[in-house]
C-alpha positions in Angstrom: 104.8 48.5 89.4 107.3 48.9 92.2 107.3 51.9 94.5 110.3 53.5 92.8 108.8 53.0 89.4 105.5 54.6 90.5 107.3 57.6 91.9 109.4 58.0 88.8 106.2 57.7 86.6 104.4 60.3 88.8 107.3 62.7 88.6 107.6 62.4 84.9 103.8 62.8 84.4 103.8 65.8 86.7 106.7 67.4 84.8 105.0 66.8 81.4 101.7 68.2 82.7 103.4 71.3 84.1 105.2 72.0 80.8 102.0 71.5 78.8 100.1 73.8 81.2 102.8 76.5 80.8 102.7 76.4 77.0 98.9 76.4 76.9 98.7 79.4 79.3 101.4 81.2 77.2 99.4 80.5 74.0 96.4 82.2 75.6 98.2 85.3 76.9 96.0 88.3 76.7 96.6 90.7 73.8 95.6 94.4 74.5 95.7 95.3 70.8 93.2 92.5 70.0 91.1 93.7 72.9 91.1 97.2 71.5 89.9 96.0 68.1 87.1 93.9 69.7 86.1 96.9 72.0 85.9 99.2 69.0 83.6 96.7 67.2 81.4 95.7 70.2 81.6 98.4 72.8 82.2 101.8 71.2 78.5 102.4 70.5 77.9 102.8 74.2 81.3 103.3 75.9 84.2 105.6 75.1 86.7 102.8 74.5 89.9 104.8 73.5 91.3 108.3 74.0 90.7 109.2 70.4 87.0 108.4 70.6 84.9 111.6 71.1 81.7 110.3 72.6 79.7 107.3 73.7 76.4 106.8 75.5 76.2 109.1 78.5 75.0 106.3 80.8 78.0 104.0 80.0 81.3 104.6 81.8 84.4 105.1 79.7 86.9 102.3 79.6 89.5 104.6 81.2 87.2 105.1 84.2 86.5 101.4 84.4 90.2 100.8 84.3 90.7 103.1 87.3 88.0 101.3 89.4 88.1 97.6 88.5 91.0 95.1 88.5 91.5 92.9 85.5 90.1 89.8 87.3 86.8 91.5 88.1 86.6 92.7 84.5 87.0 89.2 83.2 84.3 87.9 85.6 81.9 90.7 84.6 82.4 90.1 80.9 81.8 86.4 81.3 78.3 87.2 82.5 77.5 90.8 81.5 74.6 92.9 83.0 71.2 93.0 81.2 71.8 96.4 79.6 74.7 94.9 77.6 74.1 92.8 74.5 74.9 89.1 74.5 78.2 89.2 72.6 79.0 85.6 73.1 82.7 86.3 73.6 85.3 83.6 73.9 87.5 83.3 76.9 90.4 84.6 74.9 88.4 87.6 73.7 87.3 88.4 77.3 90.9 88.2 78.4 92.0 90.5 75.5 89.3 93.1 76.3 90.2 93.0 80.0 93.9 93.4 79.1 93.1 96.4 76.9 90.9 98.1 79.6 93.6 97.5 82.2 96.2 99.1 79.9 94.2 102.3 80.1 95.1 102.8 83.8 97.0 106.0 84.4 
């Protein structure tokens, strides 16, 4: 390949990779409603996960208080490797992103 052909090929490959990456990231955009559903199923026994929930375990912070203290990136990191008191929920990356998005949506 000549130098110009190589450059053209690299530019086209880069443009294709960028477009594919954009579409993949868009497909995995976090969904707060899905996160709320997951939280009600997995988290509501210990945490108060929504304003309409009356009580949870007194030792577990409410999702609203977590939202005030933790940015979404830290929530996602924490849910990837939860502390020992939490059950191993084996959440997917998409579910983790959805829960973190839901918790973040509770910020005042």
